[in-house]
N, C-alpha and C positions, 0 to 999 in steps of 0.2 A: 504494500499499499504506500503510495507516494506521501511525502511529508507536505505540510501546509505550504511551505515555500514552493515546491514543485507544482502543487495544485493551483496556486494563484498564478504562477507563471504560465502554466498551460491554459488557463482560462483567459489570461490576458492575450495570449497568442490567438486563441479562438475569437476573442472580441476584435482583435486587429484584423483577422482574416475576414470576419463578417463586414467590418468597416471598409476594408479594401475592396471587397466584392461589390459592396453598395456603391462606392465611389466610382469604380471602374464601370459598373453597370449604368451609371449616370453620365458616362462619357468623360469623367475626369482622368487626365493622364496619370500613369503610375508614379511618375517622378514627383516626389514631394509628399507621398501618402504618409510616410513615417512622421514628417513634420506636422502634417495636418492632424494626425492622430495624437501626437504629443500635445499640440495646442488644445485639442478637445479635452484631453486628460489634465491639462494645466501643469505639465512638466516639460523639462527641456528635452529636445530630441536625444541628447546624450544620456539623460536619465532613463528615458524610455528604452533606448537600446540596451542599457544595463539590465533593465527589468526583463525585457524580452529574452535576453541571452541567459538569464538566471544568475548573472554576476552580482546584481543588486537585488536583495530581497524586497518584497513588497510588504511593509509593515501594516499595522492595523489602520493607522491614519490615512495612508495612501490607499489602502483597500477601500475605505469609505469614500474617499475622494474620487476614485476611479469608478466605483458603482454609481455614485451620483451623476458623474459626467456621462456615463453610458446609459443612464436610465434604468439601471438594474436594481432589483431589490437588495436590501441589506443582507449580506452573507453570500451573495451570488458568487463572488470571486473566490471564495473559500470552499465551495462545494465541488466534490470530485464528480466528474462526469465520465461515463464510459459508453462506448457504443453498445447497442443492445443486440442480442441474438448471436453473439460471437463467443468463441471459446476464450478462455484467459490468454492463451498463446496468440490467438489472432488479435485480441485486443492490444496486447503488448506490442505486436508487430505494427499494427496500425498507429499506435501511439508514437512509436519510434520513427516510423515514416513521416508522420505529421510533424513532429518535432524537427526532423531533418529538413523537411520541405520549408517550414516556416522560419528556420534560422539561417537559411542560405540565400544567396542572391539568385538572379535569373539563370546564370551559368550553372550554378549548382543544381537548380531545379531541372534544367535540361539534362544534366548528366544523371541525375536520379531517375528521371523518366526513361532515359535510354537504358539504364541498367534494368529497370522493371520490364521494358519491352523485350529485352533479350531473353526473358523467362517465359514468353508467351508461346 
């Protein structure tokens, strides 16, 4: 079971992914999405990067700040979420892949997708 630090980081990454998909769907170019998300959360882009990478923990005060900024209920950032209907091994694999996908740049995502395609 992941610790609270990991749960909060994973939920922040999930929130960022949803934000990015919404922005891209609205025709906003991908460049600058990190800065826009940091502005929404009321933190610096450098702080956001540290939180997304797991190098900077998300404390209780920031948790409340992030939940308010995202319009999420109190405690949302601290709740563990798992995909439904999968075995524990499948859930762990998906979690690892999502973390790798979310932590890398466009080139890393292309390489990850190429690796997956090789197994089809």
